[in-house]
N, C-alpha and C positions, 0 to 999 in steps of 0.2 A: 951512866943511869938506870939502876937495876927498878923492875917494876914487880908486884904480885898479880896472880891470875885467881880469879876464881868463877862457879858457874852463875849467871843471874836466873833463876826459872820465875817467871812473873805472867799476870795476865793484864790487859789493858782495857779501860772501859770508857766511853764517852758517856756524858752526864750533862744535865742542865744546869742551869747556874743554881735554883732553887731547888737540885734533888736531895732529898734527904739521906743522909748516912746509913747504912746499913748497919744492921746488928748481928756479927757473927758469930755471938757465942753460942755452941750449939753444934756447929759446922765442923764436922772430922773432931779432934780433940781440942778445939778452941772452947776455954772456958773463962778469960779475962780479958778484956780489953784495957789496955793503958792508957791513962788520961795523954790527949795529944799534942803534941808540940809544934810548933811553928818554924820552919827553916824556909831562910832566903837564898835561894841559889841563884847563881848567873854562869851560865854558860855559852862560850863560844866553839862553834864548831867549825872546824877544817876540812876543807874537800878540795879536789881540782875546778878548773873553771867547768868541765865536762859533768864534775858530780860522778867519778869513777867510783868512790867510795861507797859514795848512797847506793849505786846501782849494784853495787857487790854486797848489801845491807852491812854495810860496816860504818863505823861513824867513829869518828877522832876529835874529841875536845879537851880545852881546857877551861875546868869549872871552878869556880869558888865558892864557899858554904858548904856547911856539911862536916860530915866528919871525914869526908873520902873526897876532900877538896884537891885537885891537883889535874893529872892528865890521865883520860881514859880512851882507850881502844875498845869498841865494843863490835862482836863478829857472832855471824849468827852459827850455832852450834846443833848438835842431834836432838838437844834437850834444851830447850832455854837458850841463851847468849853467853858466850866466854868474854870475860871483863879483864882486862890489863889495867892494872892502875899504878901510875908513877906518882909520888907526892910533890908537891912544888919545891921548888930550890929553894932554901933561906934568901928571903930579900925579894925572890922571883916576883916582878910585876908582870901586870896583864902586859903581854904582846902581840906581835902577828907573825911570830916566829915559830915555827914548829922543831923543837931539838932533834938532832940529826938521828939519835938512837930510836926516834918513834916513826920519823920517815923512813929508817932504812925495815922499819915492821911492816908497813903497808907499798914498800916499792915494787913489789910483784903484781900488785893493781896499779898505782899508778906510774909505773916507769919513771921517767924523767919529768912528769909534769910538774909544776910549781902546785904546793899547796896552799891557799888563799884562805880567809875567813870567809865563810859563807852562809852565815847564821848565827844569829845571838838567839838565846833562849832564856828568859828569866823566868823564874817558877817561885812562887811561894804555896811552899808545901805544909801540909797540916798531917802531920802522921802520926797512928797510934801502934802500936806493936800487939800482937794479938799470942796470947798464951797459953799453954797449956795449964791443964790443974794444979801441977807443980811450978808453975810460975815458970818455965821455960820457954822462949820465944818462937813460936811456930811459923808466922808469917808476919807482914806490917801491911797496914793498910794506910796507902799515901792518898790522900784529896788535894791534887794538884791544881793551881790556878796559874795559866802559862800567858806568857806574852812573849811573842817570837817575831822576829825580824828577819826577812830572807834579805842579806845582805848583797846578792845579785839582780834582784828585780826588784826589791826597794816595799816588796808587799809586806804589809802589817797582819798579824793574826793574832787573835785570841780564843782561847778556850780554857773549857776545865775538864777534867779526866781523872780517872781513879785508877792507880796501878795496886793490886796484891802480889807483892813478891814473898817467897818461900824464906823463913831464916833456918836458923840452925835444927832447932827441935822439928821440923819438917819429917813427915817420913821417908823412911829408908828405901825405898823402892819405887819404881817410876810410876806402876801402876797404882799405889798407894798415893804419892802428889796428886797423880791427876786425878784421883778420886775426890781429894780434900780440894781440888781448884773447883772440880765442876758442884762440890756442895758451896763453898763459898759463891761461886758465879750466881747460882742459884737464888742465893742470899740478894747478891747486887743486882740481876734482873728484876727481882720482885719490887725493888723499890724503883727500878725506871733507869737503871745502866743500860746500855748498850756495848755489845763486843765492838774495840775501837775499829774505826776503820783504818787505823796506821800503826804500824807496829813499832815506832817510834817518833820521839817529840822532832829530831832533826827531820826525818823523812815529812812528817806534816808539816813542819815550818817551810821546808822549799817545795811543798808540792809533788812530793816525788812518791811513787806508789812503790813497796816493795814485797 
């Protein structure tokens, strides 16, 4: 079971139900906001009963919906997060068994402990790509409406958040990427966005501080 790896560089913001979307045109090289698209995402997250992965800032999920439906492992990196992605096998249905190759990938953290479903996170994502003047994608703005179930405690949580994730035409250097994200953050804060209290949806679903 082969997988692809990419670096995900993003910032997350808590927003109220009625917070208006920001206008990021003019931040850095952003000149165009594409019309939004709505995607329905449904993810089951797996961990040990002791939440070893969550406590090591690692997430393992099976997600349907969107262009990257499949299995994902996310880990903290020096800048952003490293995300590994494995597409769903043909005819694969939702289940509670993690493929052996993924289990082996996190074995250093979990040892012999069992991986079980710990959270289900459903997300109605309204996403707009942010383009430069040549219409290359610099970033995307995701307006996420989240419904989450903690499968260990039975607790149900709902919230709205924004994600701004850099795309292929983002700046080449870390300093320039940080400057762009800072400019975008100023726009977000101006309309009422707040830097997120949690760095991941699964951590928030489980009430775990990362």
